[in-house]
C-alpha positions as CSV (number, residue, x, y, z in Angstrom):
1,M,-0.1,0.2,0.5
2,Q,1.3,3.3,-1.4
3,N,2.2,5.9,1.7
4,N,2.8,10.0,0.8
5,S,2.8,11.0,4.2
6,L,6.2,12.5,5.0
7,Y,8.2,10.4,7.4
8,I,11.1,11.6,9.6
9,A,11.2,8.7,12.1
10,R,9.3,5.3,12.2
11,G,8.0,3.1,15.0
12,K,5.1,0.9,15.6
13,G,2.2,2.4,18.3
14,E,-0.1,0.3,20.6
15,L,-1.7,-2.2,17.1
16,G,1.7,-3.1,15.9
17,L,1.0,-0.7,12.8
18,D,4.0,1.4,10.6
19,K,3.3,4.9,11.6
20,P,4.9,8.7,10.3
21,V,5.7,10.3,13.3
22,G,5.8,13.8,12.4
23,F,4.2,16.0,9.7
24,G,2.2,14.6,6.5
25,S,1.8,16.0,3.1
26,T,-2.1,16.8,2.1
27,Q,-2.0,14.2,-0.6
28,R,-2.6,11.5,1.4
29,T,-6.2,10.3,1.6
30,Y,-8.3,8.1,3.8
31,K,-11.7,6.4,3.4
32,Y,-12.6,7.6,6.9
33,Y,-11.9,11.0,7.1
34,D,-14.4,12.5,5.8
35,L,-17.2,10.7,7.3
36,M,-15.3,11.4,10.7
37,M,-15.8,15.0,9.9
38,A,-18.8,14.7,8.9
39,A,-20.2,12.7,12.2
40,F,-18.7,15.1,14.2
41,V,-20.7,17.8,12.7
42,T,-24.0,16.4,12.8
43,V,-23.4,15.3,16.9
44,L,-22.3,19.2,17.4
45,L,-25.2,20.5,15.6
46,C,-28.5,18.0,17.3
47,A,-26.7,18.4,20.3
48,A,-26.2,22.7,20.6
49,V,-30.4,22.4,18.4
50,I,-32.3,19.6,19.5
51,G,-30.9,19.1,23.0
52,V,-29.8,22.6,24.5
53,Q,-33.0,23.7,26.2
54,K,-35.0,20.8,28.1
55,V,-33.5,19.8,31.2
56,S,-34.7,16.4,32.5
57,T,-35.0,14.2,36.0
58,I,-33.9,11.3,36.8
59,G,-34.1,10.3,40.3
60,P,-31.8,12.6,42.5
61,F,-30.4,14.1,38.8
62,T,-31.2,17.0,37.1
63,F,-29.6,17.7,34.1
64,G,-30.1,19.3,31.0
65,T,-30.8,16.8,28.3
66,G,-27.7,17.8,25.9
67,I,-25.4,15.9,28.0
68,L,-26.1,13.1,26.7
69,F,-25.3,13.1,23.7
70,F,-22.8,16.0,24.0
71,P,-19.6,14.2,25.1
72,L,-19.5,12.1,21.9
73,S,-18.7,14.7,19.9
74,Y,-15.4,14.7,22.2
75,V,-15.4,10.6,21.6
76,F,-14.9,11.5,17.6
77,G,-12.3,14.2,18.4
78,D,-10.7,11.6,20.2
79,V,-10.8,9.3,17.6
80,L,-9.3,12.0,14.9
81,T,-6.6,13.2,16.9
82,E,-5.4,9.5,17.3
83,V,-5.6,8.1,14.1
84,Y,-5.3,11.5,12.3
85,G,-2.7,13.8,14.3
86,Y,-3.5,17.3,15.8
87,A,-3.4,18.9,12.1
88,R,-6.3,16.9,10.4
89,S,-8.8,17.2,13.8
90,R,-8.0,20.5,13.7
91,R,-9.8,21.3,10.2
92,V,-12.4,18.9,11.9
93,I,-12.6,21.9,14.7
94,W,-13.2,24.4,12.9
95,A,-15.6,22.6,10.5
96,G,-17.9,22.2,13.6
97,F,-17.5,25.7,14.5
98,G,-18.2,27.1,11.6
99,G,-21.4,24.4,11.7
100,L,-22.0,26.3,15.4
101,I,-21.5,29.8,13.6
102,F,-24.3,29.0,10.8
103,A,-26.6,27.2,13.2
104,A,-27.2,30.2,15.3
105,F,-27.1,32.8,12.4
106,M,-30.2,30.7,10.8
107,S,-31.7,30.2,14.3
108,T,-31.4,34.3,14.2
109,V,-32.8,35.1,11.3
110,I,-36.0,32.1,11.0
111,V,-36.9,33.5,14.7
112,K,-36.9,37.0,14.0
113,M,-39.4,36.2,10.9
114,P,-42.6,37.5,11.1
115,P,-45.2,34.8,11.7
116,S,-48.1,34.2,9.3
117,A,-51.2,35.3,11.4
118,D,-52.6,31.6,11.1
119,W,-49.6,29.8,12.2
120,P,-49.8,29.9,16.2
121,H,-46.5,28.8,17.4
122,Q,-43.9,31.3,17.6
123,A,-43.8,31.9,20.8
124,A,-42.7,27.9,21.0
125,Y,-40.2,29.0,18.0
126,D,-38.9,32.0,20.9
127,F,-38.4,29.3,22.9
128,V,-36.7,26.9,21.7
129,F,-34.3,28.3,19.5
130,G,-34.3,31.8,20.1
131,N,-31.2,31.6,22.6
132,T,-29.7,35.0,24.1
133,P,-26.3,36.4,21.7
134,R,-24.7,35.5,25.2
135,I,-25.3,31.9,25.3
136,V,-25.1,31.6,21.9
137,L,-21.1,33.2,22.7
138,A,-19.9,31.5,25.7
139,S,-21.6,28.2,23.6
140,L,-18.8,28.8,21.2
141,L,-15.7,29.8,22.8
142,A,-16.5,27.0,25.2
143,F,-16.4,24.9,22.4
144,W,-14.1,25.8,20.4
145,A,-11.2,25.7,23.6
146,G,-12.2,23.2,25.4
147,E,-11.5,21.0,21.8
148,F,-8.8,22.5,20.3
149,A,-7.5,21.9,24.2
150,N,-8.8,18.4,24.3
151,S,-7.4,18.1,20.4
152,F,-3.9,18.8,22.2
153,T,-3.7,16.8,25.2
154,M,-4.6,14.3,23.7
155,A,-1.5,14.5,20.8
156,K,1.2,15.3,23.6
157,M,-0.2,12.5,25.6
158,K,0.1,9.4,23.7
159,V,3.6,11.2,22.8
160,W,4.0,11.1,26.1
161,T,3.2,7.4,26.3
162,N,4.5,6.5,22.9
163,G,1.6,5.1,22.1
164,R,0.6,3.3,25.5
165,R,-2.3,3.4,27.1
166,L,-5.2,4.6,25.1
167,W,-7.2,4.7,27.9
168,T,-5.5,7.2,29.7
169,R,-5.3,9.7,27.2
170,T,-9.0,9.8,25.9
171,I,-10.2,10.2,29.5
172,G,-7.2,12.5,30.9
173,S,-8.0,15.0,27.3
174,T,-11.8,15.2,28.5
175,I,-10.9,15.6,32.1
176,V,-9.4,18.8,30.1
177,G,-11.5,19.7,27.4
178,E,-14.6,19.4,29.0
179,G,-13.2,21.4,32.1
180,V,-11.8,24.4,29.9
181,D,-15.6,24.2,28.1
182,S,-17.2,23.9,31.5
183,L,-15.2,26.8,32.8
184,I,-16.7,29.2,30.4
185,F,-19.6,28.2,29.4
186,Y,-21.9,28.3,32.7
187,P,-20.1,31.4,34.1
188,L,-19.8,33.2,30.9
189,A,-24.2,32.5,30.1
190,F,-25.3,31.8,33.5
191,L,-23.5,34.0,35.4
192,G,-25.9,37.1,36.5
193,I,-29.1,35.0,35.9
194,W,-28.6,32.0,38.2
195,T,-26.5,32.7,41.7
196,P,-23.2,31.3,41.8
197,K,-24.2,28.5,43.8
198,V,-26.3,27.4,41.2
199,V,-23.8,27.9,38.8
200,L,-21.5,26.3,39.9
201,A,-23.6,23.3,41.1
202,V,-25.2,22.3,37.5
203,M,-21.3,23.6,36.4
204,C,-19.8,20.7,39.0
205,T,-23.0,17.6,38.4
206,N,-22.6,18.2,34.0
207,Y,-18.9,17.6,34.2
208,V,-19.1,15.0,35.8
209,F,-21.7,13.5,34.1
210,K,-19.6,14.4,30.9
211,V,-16.0,12.3,31.9
212,M,-18.1,10.0,33.3
213,W,-19.8,9.7,30.0
214,E,-16.2,9.3,28.3
215,V,-15.4,6.5,30.8
216,I,-18.2,4.4,29.9
217,A,-17.2,5.0,26.4
218,T,-13.7,3.3,25.9
219,P,-14.5,0.0,25.0
220,V,-16.3,1.7,21.5
221,T,-14.1,4.1,21.9
222,Y,-10.9,1.0,21.6
223,Q,-13.1,-0.7,19.2
224,L,-13.8,2.3,16.9
225,V,-9.6,3.5,17.8
226,N,-8.8,0.3,16.1
227,F,-10.5,-0.5,13.6
228,L,-9.9,3.0,11.9
229,K,-5.8,2.0,11.8
230,R,-6.2,-1.1,10.5
231,A,-8.6,0.5,7.5
232,E,-5.8,3.5,7.1
233,N,-2.9,2.3,7.8
234,E,-2.7,5.2,10.3
235,D,-1.5,6.0,13.3
236,Y,0.1,9.2,13.4
237,Y,2.1,10.9,16.3
238,D,2.4,14.8,16.1
239,R,6.1,15.0,17.4
240,A,6.5,18.1,14.7
241,T,3.4,19.3,14.2
242,D,2.5,22.9,14.8
243,F,0.2,23.2,17.3
244,N,-1.2,26.9,16.2
245,P,-5.3,26.8,16.3
246,F,-5.3,29.5,14.0
247,T,-4.4,27.7,10.7
248,L,-6.2,24.8,8.4
249,Q,-2.7,23.9,6.8
250,T,-2.0,20.2,7.5
């Protein structure tokens, strides 16, 4: 199988695959990278649009239902970084960020359009899709910072562990990424609306749920990573990567 990546070193990863350990060229093509990007953006948009408003109670726990699915974006982010490297994961993060901006713009336009006199659902649309600019800004900043923190941590831990013990970096990167996300989103979105005590309680509860979600999903993450590494013949190590988040170069 021809491999067009530019290597500066080679080695054996957790699966015993030959792996590029440096930086690759944009000529390398993959079977599943585009599908992984589409899955990441789909989960992100659905979690942001469908699950953002509803609050559920199960037993003693009250939580926003979005946290049932939003952590999937971190699972996909871990898989992308583990298999394809930080630079290609960075492109996916920017694609998701662009999707969120468009979703926020479209929601604003649709909500502000004057309703027909015989259409009685404007109030429902206002409630579900009429997020305040403050919440939109908080979610965008939190997503951007959290995903990049997650991908950076994942890439660095892979080098530090020499590709061993995948679970340590999937969980460790989620602890960092979700921590950054939560510390930005909840205070920026709700301080002054909720009391500081409520903001802290919701932030901590949701953070724990998100990290637990990653732990529970670890066996599935292993299966997906192993499949992609074999199918793509790729196990990228970010030893010479430019970690600047503001470039799309691979």
